[in-house]
C-alpha positions in Angstrom: 0.0 0.0 0.0 3.0 2.4 0.7 4.2 2.0 -2.7 0.8 2.6 -4.3 0.5 5.8 -2.2 3.9 7.0 -3.1 3.2 6.3 -6.9 0.0 8.2 -6.8 1.4 11.2 -5.3 4.4 11.1 -7.6 2.2 11.0 -10.7 0.1 13.9 -9.4 3.3 15.8 -8.5 4.8 15.3 -12.0 1.5 16.4 -13.7 1.2 19.5 -11.5 4.9 20.3 -11.8 4.7 20.8 -15.5 1.3 22.5 -15.3 2.7 25.0 -12.7 6.2 25.8 -14.3 6.0 29.4 -13.1 5.7 28.1 -9.6 9.3 28.2 -8.2 8.5 26.3 -4.9 8.4 22.6 -5.8 7.6 21.7 -2.2 4.5 23.7 -2.5 3.7 21.8 -5.8 4.3 18.5 -3.7 1.9 19.6 -1.1 -0.7 20.3 -3.7 -0.1 16.8 -5.1 -0.6 15.3 -1.7 -3.8 17.2 -1.3 -5.1 16.0 -4.6 -4.2 12.5 -3.8 -6.0 12.6 -0.5 -9.0 14.1 -2.2 -9.0 11.2 -4.7 -8.8 8.7 -2.0 -11.7 10.3 -0.1 -14.0 10.3 -3.3 -13.1 6.6 -4.0 -13.9 5.7 -0.5 -17.3 7.4 -0.8 -18.0 5.7 -4.2 -16.7 2.2 -3.3 -18.0 1.4 0.2 -16.8 -2.2 -0.2 -13.2 -1.1 -0.7 -13.3 1.5 2.1 -10.5 -0.2 4.1 -8.1 -0.1 1.2 -8.6 3.5 0.4 -8.4 4.5 4.2 -5.0 2.6 4.3 -3.8 4.4 1.1 -4.9 7.7 2.6 -3.0 6.8 5.8 0.2 6.1 3.7 -0.2 9.3 1.6 -0.1 11.3 4.9 3.3 9.8 5.7 5.0 10.8 2.4 7.6 13.5 2.6 8.9 15.8 0.0 12.3 14.1 0.1 10.7 10.8 -1.0 9.5 12.2 -4.2 
């Protein structure tokens, strides 16, 4: 689950990084990526009640990711 969480944040981070090239603070972009990943997990939890535990674990792992890991 940790690897999935990190991969999700990395993908969102890479996407945002290119969209926000004028933004000089990459850590701020990273924080936005984490926020988007958490939002995605929350929506998936709402829509997939049968997989709620999986998305809650993923959300927990996303919380642990630090900028240096990306």
